[in-house]
N, C-alpha and C positions, 0 to 999 in steps of 0.2 A: 381636300375637302373644302367646300364653299359654305359661307354663311350669308343668309339674306333675311329680310324681314319685311312685313307690310303692316299697315296700321288701319284699323277700322273702328267704328263706333258700335257698341252694344247698348240697345235701348231696352229698359225693363218694361214689362207688361203694365205695371202700375207702380207708383212711388212706394219704396220699401223703407220703412222707418224702424230704426233700432234706437237704443238709448242715447247714442252719441251723434246720430246723423240721419238724414233722409237721402236716399239715392234714387235717381231716375235713369241714370245711364253711366257707363264707364267705357274707357278706351281700351281696346285689345290690341296687342302687338303679336302678330304671328311670326314665329321663328322658324326658319327653313334651313336645314342642313342638307347638303347634296354631296354624295360620295359614290363614285362608280356608277353614275347615272340614276341612282335611287335617292329619293327625298325622304327626310324625316321631319316631322313638325311638332312644335310645341306652342304654348300660348302664355303670355303674361298679361295681366290686366292692371290698370292703374289703381292705386289705392292711397287715399289721403292718410289713413291710419298707418300704413307701412311706409309712407314717405316716397311713394313711387308715382311719378308723373311720366307722360309720354317722352319728354325731353331727356329725362334721366335714363329711361329704358333704352332709348335709341342711342344715346351717348355711350352707354356701357356695351351695347352690342357692337357699335362701331370700333370701340377700343379692343374688343375681343377678336374681331375678324382677322387682323393681321397676325395674330399669335396662335391661330388655330393649329392643332396637331394634324397629322395626316389622316388619322382614322377616328371614327366615333368612339372606339374603345379607349384610345389614348386621351380623347377629350374628357370622357367620364373620369378617368384617373386623375386628370389635371384640375377638374372643376373645384374640388374642395379647397384648393390653395388659392383660387382666384378671389378678387375683391368684389365680385358681382353681388348685387343685392339678392337676398334669398329668392324673391319672385322671379328675377331675371335668370338666376342660376337654375331654378326649377324648370323654366321654359326650355333652356338649352339642354338640361338633363333629359327632359321629356322627348325633345327632338332627337337626341342621341339614342335613347332607348328605342324610339320608333324606328329610327334608321337601322340600328343593329338587328332588331326583330324582323324588319322587312328584308334585310339581306339574307337572314336565315330562314325566312318563310314561316315564322311562328308568331303567335300573339305575344304581346309584352309579358303577360302573366306567366307564360311558359318560360320565357327568358329569365324570369325571376324565380323559377323553381316550383311553380304551381301549374302543372300542365292541365289540371282539371279546374274548371271555373264554374261556379254555381250562381244562378240569378239571385239577386239580393234586394230586399226592400230598402228603399231610401226614405228618409224623413223629407217632409216638405215644410218649409218655414213660413209661419204666419207672423207677419210683422206687427209692430205696435199699432193697434187700431181699436175701434170701439168693440164692446162685447157683442153687439148685434152683428157687426161685420165679421168678427171672429167666428161667431156661430155659423153664419152663412158659408164662410170659407171652409171651415172644418167639415160641415155637412157635405159640401160639394166634393171635397177631397176624398172623403170616405166613400162617397158614391162612385168616384172614379177608380177606387181600388186601393187608396193609400191606407196603410196600417200603422204608420209612424208619422207623428206630427211634432214639429218643434215650434214653440211659442216664445216670441221675444218679450222681454219685460224691461223695466227700468224707467217708468214714467215718474213725473214729479210726485205724484200721489201713489204710493205703493198699493193702495186699495184698488186702484184701477187695474193693476197687474193681477190681483187676486180675482177680480170679477172676470177678466179676460180668460184666465186659466179655468175658472169654473164653467164659463160658457163653452169653451172648447171641449172640456171633459163631458159636459151634458150632450153636446152634439156628436161626440165620438167616444161613446162609453167603452168600446173595446180596443181603442187605439193605444199604442205605446206613445207616451207624451214626454218630450224633452223640454226643459225650461232654460232660457238663455237671457240673463239680464245684462250681458256684456259688461260685467264689472260695475254695475250702477249702484249697488247697495253697500252700506257699511257692514262690517262683520256682525254687529248687533242686529241691524235690520235683517240681514240674511238669515240669521238663526231664528228670529221671530217669525219672519214670513214663511220660511221653509216648514216651520212647525205648524203654521196655519194651513199650509197646503198639503200636509201629510196625508190627509184622507182622500186626496185626488189620485193616489197611486201613480205618481210621476216616476218615469224611468230613471231620470237623472237631472241634475242642474249643472249647467256650464258656468264657470268663472263668475260666481255670484258677487265677488268683490273686486276692487281694482287690482291689477297685477302689480307685482313688486314687493309684496309682503307674504311670501309663502308660509311663514309661521302663522300669520293671521288666517290664511286660507286653511291651514291644518286645524286651527282652532274652530273654524266653522264646520269643517268636516267631522270633527269629533262630536259635535252637537247636532248635526243635521240628520233628520230621519230619511232624507233623500240622498242617494249617492251623488258625490261631488266630482265633477270633471274639471281639470285645469285646462284652459285654452291659452290665453295670452301669457300665462305663467309657464307654459310648456313649449317654448320656442326652439330650444336647442337640446342637444344630447345631454349636456351638463345639467340643464334645467330638469330634465326628466329623471335623471339619476338622483337629483336632490329632492325630488317629490316623492320618493319611495316612502310609503307609510303615511304621507300627508293628505292624499286624495285617493279616490277609488279608481280614477281613470284619467287619461289625457286625450286631448283633441289634437290630432296631427293634420296640419294643412300643408300641402307641398309648397305653397307660396310663402309659408312662414318658416319652414325648416330648410328649404333649398332643393327639394325635388325627391324623386324616387329613391335615389341612392342614400340620401340622408334619412329619409323616412324609414328605410329598412334597418338602419342602425338604431334609430329611436324605437322601432317596434321590438327589436331584440332586447334593448335595455329595459323597456317597459315590461316585457314578458318576464325578464329576470327579476324585476322589482314587484311582480304581481299586480301590475297596473293594467286595467282594461283599456282597450283602444277604441277611440272614435276617429273616424275619418271625416274631416270637414272640408269646406271649400270657400272660396269667394264667389261672387256672381261672375260667371264666365260662360263661354260657349262650351259645347260638347268636347271640342278639342282641348280646352283648358281643364275640364273635369275628368276626362278619360284616364289620364295617368293614375289618379287615385282609385278609379274603379278597378284597375288591375291589382290593387292591393287589398280589396275588401275581404278576402279570405282571412285576414288577420284581425278583423274588427268586430267588436260587440255592437257598436252603434255606427250606422252609416248615414251621413248627412251630406249627400252629394247631389244637391238640387239646384245648383247655381244656374245651369242651363235652362231649367224649367221656369225660372223667373223672367226669362227674356220674352220680348214681343216677337222676336224672330231669331232663331238659332241658325247660324250659317253652316253648321255642321250637324251630321247625324251619325248614329252608330252605337249609342249607349242607352237609348230608350228612356224609360222612367216616367212617362206620362200617366201610367196607371199605378205608380208607386213602386215599380220594380225595375231595377237596372239590369240590362241584358247586353252582352257583347256579341258581336257578329262572328267572332273567331277567325276573322281575316288577319293576315300578318300585320304586325305593328300595333298601334293603339286601337285600330279598328274603326276609325272615324273617317267619313268621307263628306264631301259637299253634296247636298241633295240636288 
């Protein structure tokens, strides 16, 4: 089995602002596994938050190449014991699943025990912006067919967040709305603001406070009129088990947990703990988003819009432009270059 990779730049359609940063582009590394003349692909994107730059990704892939097992199945078995960063491991994991599914002539979701797959609505994320721009964006998205919207929060003045949320609700009265402050609020602020927003009928709030104090997150959950989802606090299997009873749900990102294989273990643990599942993502191409799409049958909330934020997506195959993710049912991940 051979391992190769290529590097490209992904440019966003417009600057994307959250509480801790503004993003205009990110680098993508395409991972290619070849076995018996068939290729499997995955993608890892750079991330300041996760400490992943191009040099680190390429160095880890170069270290992995001489130690590759002979088959993709053996590679999947060996991956959990490697020292690869979760994002790199997720890309290799995706390429291995893509390769195995292509060998067997089935979509990845069939490989995962879900032969039937249903089209699923995805959220579209509205970044931190003015209420006027948020109104325009929400109205445009609803007209395109989106029924789920996510709104970023975490400005210096929380009153701005409230105005933005109210503007989106007015423009999208029937939409399911998710709120994501990316850990920008104190516990006391979170309780106060979530109480203020209760009449907007929000579906859930993600990680309202900084990660690292799950007891304080549980304190917020007890007092919140809106369901609380742990994101940054739910990175590993151990994290999720420890969150039982502390939150209503968890956000699984393959780049955070290490790929499809790790996500399946987390889904099982979350189900046992009566935690609902959100599937989230980083900004990436359809190649990078597709692995999570094959897991959407497990999720209450689907936020897989990273490819929709790009000026140009170099891959196609999961749709989403009208707010609905669809798979082509071709073998593997189901994505191709247009």
